C-alpha positions, 0 to 999 in steps of 0.5 A, a space after each residue: 798319659 793314656 786316655 780311653 775312647 769307647 773302650 779303646 786305649 790311646 796314648 796322649 802325645 800332645 803338649 802338657 801345657 794346661 791350656 792344651 790339655 784343657 782344649 784336648 779334654 774339651 774337644 776329644 773327651 767330653 760328650 758333645 752338646 746335642 740339642 736335637 737329642 735333648 740330652 743334658 750335655 748342653 749348657 744353658 747358653 748353648 740351648 738358647 743358641 740352638 733355639 735361636 737357630 733351629 727355626 732358620 733356613 738351611 742356607 743361613 745355618 751353613 753361612 753361619 757355620 762357614 763364618 764361625 770356621 773362618 773366625 776360628 782360623 783367623 783368631 787361633 792365637 789371639 783369642 782366649 781358650 774360653 772364646 775358642 771353645 764357645 765358637 767351636 760349641 756354636 759351630 758344632 750345635 749348628 752342624 747338628 741342627 743342619 744335619 737334622 734339617 737335611 735329614 728331613 726331606 720336606 724341609 730340605 725341599 722347601 728350602 731348595 724351592 725358596 732358593 729357586 732350585 729344583 727340589 727333584 735334585 734332592 
C-alpha cells in the first residue's frame, strides 16, 4: 500500500489489521482539528472541548496535556480505538491552544506573574 503526504509518496509498512489501519489513517492522513484557525475539521465535541479550555491558564493546559499523555501510555492495550482517538484529539487540541497562548506574549507574561515568576525571563 502507498499513501501520499503533501505530494510525496510513501510505502505503508504497518499491520493490515483493520484497527491498525484506522488508527494510521486517523493519525497520519486525516487533517487534524485546529480550533484556533476556525477550520471545519473539528467535531462538535472537539469544539466544545476547545471552548472549555480556551480561557484556562497555560499551566492548567500543560497539566492536562501531561495527564492525557500518561493516560494514553497506561491504557494503550486496554482501551478501545475510539477512546484512544478521543484522548489523542483532546491532547492535540490542547497543544494547539497552548501554542497560541504562548505565542501571545502578554498572556504568557500574565500567566508567569500569576505564578510568581519573573515576566522578564520570557
